Residue, then its C-alpha position, 0 to 999 in steps of 0.5 A: m502501605v502501598k502508595l500510587l502516584i498518578a502524575d499527568r497534566d490532564h486532570n481528566e487523565r489523572t481522574g480516569i486512571g484513579w477511577l480505574v484503580n478504584s473500580y477494579a479494586i486494585p489494592f493500593d492503600r493510598v492514591v495521590m495525584a499531581g499535575t505539575i513537576p514541583e508537585v511530583f517532587q514534593i509528593i516523592e519526598s513526602e509520601m515516598p510512593d511505591v509506584i509512580c505513573i507519570e506522563l513523560d511529556m510533563i517533565p521539562r528538559e531542564v529538570w530531567d536529570s534531577f527527576k532521574e536522580r530522585i527516582k534512583q534515590y527512592k527506587q520506585t517502580i515507574i510506569v511512563m505515559t506519552a502521546e508520542a509513540t517515538f524512539e525518543r520517548a522509548m529511550q526516556g523510558i529506558e533511562l528511567h528503567a520503566h516497568d512499562l510504557w503506555i501510549k495514549p489512549h490507554s487500554p483499561d485492561s492493560i492499565r488494570r493488569v500492569l498496576a495490579r502486578c506492580c501493587k502485588a510486587a510492592s506489597s510483597a516487598q520483594q521487587d528487588t529480589e523476586i520476579e513475579e510472573g509476567a513482570i519484566p526481568p532486568a536482563l530481559s527488558y526494553h533496555s536489552l532490545f534497544l541498546p547494544q550489549k556485550q552480554a550474550a543471549d544464547d539462553c533465549w528464544l525470540l518470537l516476534l508477532q505482528l498484526e496487519k492492523t497494529e491498532q488491534q495490538p492491545r487485543l493481541l497482548s491480552f490474548l498472549q497474557d491470558y494464553p496458557f504457556h507452560h512457562a510464560p514468556v516476557l512480553l515487550p509490546l512495541s508500537d508495531m509488534i509484540v516481542s516475546i522472549f522465551t527462556r530456553e529449557p533443556r526439553h525445548s527444541l526448535f521443533t518445540m518452539k515451532k509447534i508453540g508458534n503454530r499453535l499460537l497462530q491457529e488459536w488466534e485465528e480461531k478467535f480473531a480474523e485479524p491477520l497475524s505474522l510470526v517470526l521465530y528467531d534462533t541462531k547457532d551463534k551464541s555470542l549474539a546479544l539480545q539486541q542483535k537477535y531482535q534486529y535480525a528478527r525484526q528484519a526477518l518480518e519483511i519476509r511476509f512481503f513474499k509469504g503473506y500473513r498467517q505464517v510462522s517463519i523460522i530464521e536461524d541467521k541474518v536475512d541476506w536479501q538478494i540485490i537486484d537492479p530495480f530499473l527496467t532495461p531498454a529491452e524490457q521498456r520496449e517489451w512493455i511498450g509493445m504489450l501496452g500498445d497491443g493491449d495484450r492482457e495475458r502477456l502482461k499478467l504472465w510477465m508480472y507473475k513471472e517477475f514478482l510472484n512465487k519467489e524463493e530464498p534468497y528473496p530480493e530486497p523488498g524495497l528494490l522490488r517496490t522501486r522496480l514496480t514504480s519503474i514499470l508504473a512510469q512506463v504505464r504513465r507514458f502510455m496514459k499520457s499518449y492516450c490522454l488518460d491521465q485525468g479523471r477516475l483513472e488518474e485517481r486509480y493511478h495514484r492509489v496504485f502508486e501508494t499501494i506499491l509504496y505501503n502495502p505489506i504484501l507483494y501479491r496484493i500489490v501485483q493484483e491491484f496493479l493488474l486490475f488497474l492495467y486492465e481498466m486502463l487498457d479498456m479505456a485506451k481501447e475506447y479512446r482508439e475507437d472514438a479516435r477512429i470515428d473522429i477520423i472518419e467524421q473529419a474525412l467525410r466533412y472534408i469530402e463534402e467540402n471538396y467533392t467538386n474538385p475533379n482532382l480530389r484523391l484519397e491521398d489528399v483526404a488521408d493527409y488531411v486526417a494525418r494518416s497513411p493512405a493505406y491505413f485510411s483506405s482500410l479504416f474507411m472501408k471498414r467503417q463505411g462499407h464502401s471505398f473512398r472512390q465509391l462514396v465520392t462518385t455517389i455524392r457527385i451523382k446526387e449533386a448532378q441529379r439536383l442540378l439537372l432537376d433544379t437548374k437549366l445548366s447545360v450537361q457540361e456545366v452540371a458535370e463541372r459543378a458536380g466535380f466530374i472531369n468532363a461531360n462524356y465521363f459524367s454521362k457514362i458514370f451517370k448512366e451506370k448509376t441511374g440507368l438513364t443519361p443526364r438528358m433522359f433524367r432531366n426530361r423525365k421531370k417534364m413528362 
């Protein structure tokens, strides 16, 4: 009689797993449940279940050793459950020699497959001497991956599979479990990847394993759109334990930062990252200030492409490249502040780019996002400069209208008022107004003189003074050049 104990503090969790056992017709002869540790201890001693499915979070620290002793004594198959995907929980599972670790919420398909295998193993009474297909051999377990061992693993190939969206991992696990391998590997699902361990066979070469990896990738992409990255680890060092191989292979997954997903990377040794200085040199800082100030998009794009894309081995350490990108972003930040752009929509975009630099797993995506942000910022900076120029002219015109009666008014005075050099102001004024500063002042003064001649009885001398001319003779000369009449002829024309 094969017995199953389901132990969980949550009544709904216990009931749900029991319903799955019944619904999928998993042939356990008896299913018992417990909601507390005292109940678990009592059932273990009275019922002696063959398979125990228990929530790790329900075991208090003070009874942990006692629980381990009971499991060791009765030799049950243990499946552990937890809502905390942490290293501590994984280590607890290893201490119990757990057959599997379920992270809540559970996948019904995964529950079915694991419990069916455990039931079959228990009913055959060969779980201590015979390894069923798909079960985890003692020598190839989570314990082997996480704890240092002296035992070499030269008879194993290690294939790591990682999805971009790890929440799709149950689908990948199901895909691998149903895949028609000639000799099925041991599958060890982790929170962010699946470790596949293949036993070496005489006819298996690195070329053969690469073909297996490429075929896996191709068939996965034919069924699913989710990007997948694979690392096949092989080494000539036969002294390496499985835990060391796993550490090196896991480190090699970072190569996707440069290559992207949908790749099979073959690693034969520990990855030696190139160490670079992540910070911009003073010369590079000046170059960036110049490129941003000139709004030179093409130079910015070429600089970013040359610096970050098309990298070859040995690759720079990814963390240092991320730091270098944030160093560039600091230069951009200063540019934003100088144009008052550190607010509103662009400020939100800045923070999104910062998060992209820190967390996006693919380098070329970071570069593209960075460049799009730079282009948007340069557009806004250009608008700011145009608006600033318009403001300068408007300020200048108001100043001229308030001071044109001063016969000593000079272009230098107006340029100083708007805080620009005379040469720059003169060029900008001509570009915006279509005539020179002197021409505008003269036009304003002539219009004012015309008004005074028609609306007052002031003498020509007094009109000249009030309109801002140096003296009456100069006024009369300029007035006639602009109107074709002398001041007296212009006034007398009104009386006719």
